[in-house]
N, C-alpha and C positions, 0 to 999 in steps of 0.2 A: 252639197249633196254628193254622196259617193257614187261610184259607177254601178254598184249593185242596186242602190236606190233608184237610179235612173232607169236601169234595165228592168227592174220590177215594175216601175211606173209604165214603161212602154209596153210591157207584156200584159199589163192589167193585173199584175200579181200584188201590187202594193195596195194596202187597204186605204180607202178614202178616209181622211181625217174629218171628224165632225165635232165641233164645239157645242156642248150642251150646257144650258143653265138649268140647275135644279133649284126650284123655288117653292115657296109655300110658307105658311105660318110656322112659328116655333113649335116644337114638339109634334110635328105632323109625321115625322119618320123619314125625312129626306136623307140624312146621313146613314141611317140603317139600310135604306134601299140601295144607296150607292155602294155601301160596304158589301151587300149581298151580291152585287153585280161584278165585283172584283174577283180575280182568281182566289180560290180558297186559301192558298198559301200567303196571300197578302191581306187577308181580312183582319180587321181589328176586333178584339174580343169585347172591349169596353167602349161603348159609344157615349160620348159626352156632347153637350150642346155646342154647336158650332159658333165660334166668335169670328165675325167677319166672313171669311170663306175658306174652303179647302179645295184643292185641285186634286182630282183622282183620274185615273185612266183605266179603261178596260176595253177589250176587243170583243166584237161579235164575229160571226163567220166572215163577213165582208167589210166591216167598218172598224175603225179605230176611234173610240170616243174619248174626248177630254171633257170631263165634267167639272163645272164650277158649282160646288155645293155651297150655296149662299145661306148665311144665317137668316132665320125667319123672325128673329126678335125684332120688335117694332123699331128700335133705335138703329138697326142695321139695314132695314128694308130700302132706305134711300140709296144704298150702294148698288142695288140690283141694276139700276138703269145704266150704270157705267160699263156694263158687260153686254148690253143688248146688241150693239152693232156687230160684235164679233161672233155672236151665237148663230148656229145653224139650226138649232132645235131647242125646245123648252120642255122640261119635265116639271109639272106643277103637282105637288103632293098635298092632299087634303086629309085631315084626320076625320074619317067618316063617323067617328063616335062623338065628335065635339060639335053638337048642334048649336051651342051658344055662340061659337066663333065662326059659324058658316057665313054670316053676313060679312065679317071682316075678310074672310078668304075670298068671297065674291068681289068685294071692293078692291082687293089687291090684284086679283086676276083681271078685273076690268081696267084698272090703272095700267097694268102691264100691257094688255092687248091694245090699249088706246095710245100708248107711248109712240112718238113719231118714229123711233127706230125699229118698232115692231109692226105697227099698223100698216106700213107701206110694203111689208114683205109677207110672203106666203110660207113662213116657217112652220114646221109641224109642231103641234102642242100635244104632248102626252100627259094625261092626268091620271094619277093613282088615287083612288078612293081607298086610302090606307086604313089599317087597323080594322079590316072587315071581319076579323074574328071576334071582336068585342060584342057582347050581347046587345048593347045599345047602338051599335053601328048601323048607319043607314046604307041601303043598297047603292050601288053605283048609279042606278037609274034615278033614285031619289036625289043623290048628290048632283047629278047632271041637271035635274030639274031646278034645284035650289040655286045652282050657279048659272042657270039660263044658258047652258052650252049650245042649245039649238040656235041661238042668235049668232054664233060664230060661223059666218058664211064665207069669210075670205081666207081661211086657213084650214089645212087638214088638221083634225083633232081626233083623239081617241081617249076613252076613259076605261080603266080597268079597276076592278076591286083587287085589293092586295093586302097581304099580311107580310110586312117587311121582315119581321123577326124570323118567320119560317121560309121566306122567299116565295110565297105563293102569289101568283098573278104577275110576277115581275117579268118572266120570260115572254109572256103574251105581249106585254107592253114594249119590251125591247125589240121583239120581232116586228111589231107594227112600226116602231120608230125607225128601225133599220130600213124597212120598205119605203117609208115616207121620206127619209133622209136621202135615199138613193135616187129618188125622182127629181128631175130638174124643178127648181122652185116655181117656175112659171107653169108647169104642167101638173103640180100637185092637186089632188082631189081630196075632198073631205071623206073620211071613212064612215 
């Protein structure tokens, strides 16, 4: 660590680093959301399905985020748990227009929340009810009900409707996540 890094840390100028897992079923819009959160000069024009995972970085006003964009394809979901211990927050993306796979999304979310490396910690969980612009999309309230989010009592969580392609709803989520990630884990409260 260089002298400037140490000085920045002492003065409180250095941004806190937060490791975030971005999870959800395939085709929910995880990579598109992360792409929108990156600076515009580093955004990718063509989004392709993630194989394994990608690591991306972006900064908010007070935090530096390292995001592990994990593949949502069923054959890769078993990789998720290898990254739970090092994560400080979770973004879980749901395709709010995909009613048929909502049960699978709920099962994956429940499995995640009940994993030994997650259930014992109060890490914030941000959920994006993505593709809210689609005619058949369910509201974030309906998605919340189908996922039984009201049963999450031991972690701060928040759900936002989003349209990843246009970037709508993303800033609200990042603002919430920034506030939740800055709180000491033991003092976090459900939003």
